[in-house]
C-alpha positions in Angstrom: 0.0 0.0 0.0 1.4 3.4 -1.1 1.5 6.2 1.6 -0.6 9.1 0.9 0.6 12.6 1.3 -1.5 14.7 3.8 -3.0 17.9 2.1 -1.8 21.2 3.2 -5.4 22.1 3.9 -6.0 19.2 6.2 -2.9 20.1 8.3 -2.9 23.9 8.0 -4.2 24.5 11.6 -1.5 22.3 13.1 1.7 23.8 11.7 2.2 25.9 14.8 1.8 22.9 16.9 4.4 20.9 15.0 6.8 23.8 15.0 6.5 24.5 18.7 6.8 20.7 19.4 9.9 20.5 17.5 11.3 23.7 19.2 10.7 22.5 22.7 13.7 20.2 22.3 16.0 23.1 21.4 16.5 25.9 19.0 16.5 25.3 15.2 16.8 27.1 11.9 14.1 26.9 9.1 15.7 24.4 6.8 16.3 22.1 9.8 12.6 22.6 10.7 11.4 21.6 7.3 13.7 18.4 7.4 12.4 17.4 10.8 8.7 17.9 9.9 9.3 15.7 6.8 11.2 13.0 8.8 8.7 13.1 11.9 5.8 12.7 9.4 7.6 9.8 7.8 7.2 11.4 4.5 3.4 12.0 4.7 3.8 15.7 4.9 6.2 18.0 3.3 6.0 21.6 4.5 6.8 24.5 2.0 9.5 27.0 3.0 7.0 29.9 2.5 4.4 28.0 4.9 7.2 27.5 7.5 8.3 31.1 7.4 4.8 32.4 7.7 4.2 30.2 10.8 7.4 31.2 12.6 6.7 34.8 12.0 3.2 34.5 13.3 4.7 32.7 16.3 7.3 35.3 16.8 4.8 38.1 16.6 2.7 36.3 19.2 5.9 36.1 21.6 5.7 32.2 21.4 9.0 31.9 19.5 12.0 34.2 19.5 14.7 34.3 16.9 18.5 35.1 17.0 21.2 35.3 14.6 23.9 32.4 14.2 25.9 30.7 11.8 26.4 27.3 10.3 29.4 25.1 10.7 30.6 26.5 7.4 30.0 30.1 8.6 26.8 30.8 6.6 24.5 33.2 8.6 21.2 31.5 9.8 18.2 32.6 11.9 17.6 30.3 14.8 14.3 30.1 16.4 13.6 28.9 20.0 10.4 28.5 22.0 9.6 31.0 24.7 8.1 30.3 28.1 4.9 31.6 26.7 5.2 29.3 23.7 5.7 26.3 26.1 2.5 27.2 28.0 0.7 27.6 24.6 1.9 24.2 23.4 0.5 22.6 26.4 -2.9 24.1 25.7 -2.7 23.3 22.1 -1.8 19.6 22.7 -4.9 19.4 25.1 -7.0 21.0 22.4 -5.6 18.5 19.8 -6.6 15.6 22.0 -10.1 16.8 22.5 -10.5 17.5 18.8 -9.1 13.9 17.8 -11.6 12.4 20.3 -14.4 14.2 18.9 -13.5 13.4 15.2 -12.8 9.8 16.1 -16.3 9.5 17.5 -17.7 10.4 14.2 -15.3 8.1 12.2 -16.1 5.2 14.4 -19.9 5.9 14.1 -20.7 6.4 18.0 -23.8 8.2 18.6 -24.8 10.0 21.8 
């Protein structure tokens, strides 16, 4: 059975959750975030650079992520992103919201009735 890619529309509301989840383990730069999203999704989702940049800018404006300049091992300038304490609190809330959402949707998929 071939693996189907998840559409950008289906996952749009969860990009912030994915980025914050990755950043809770430590700072990262955009290209690395793209790679980690692809790897973690086991190839089911491939985020576009523009989508990622929009997400990190939105998270930064909301003070959930901060950025700082750095450089790669080769000396190339990079912008690193890190989760803020507010971002950690927000992530906990979004994970709880996801669990509730998943429970409700599963009820419909499984055909449960009230």
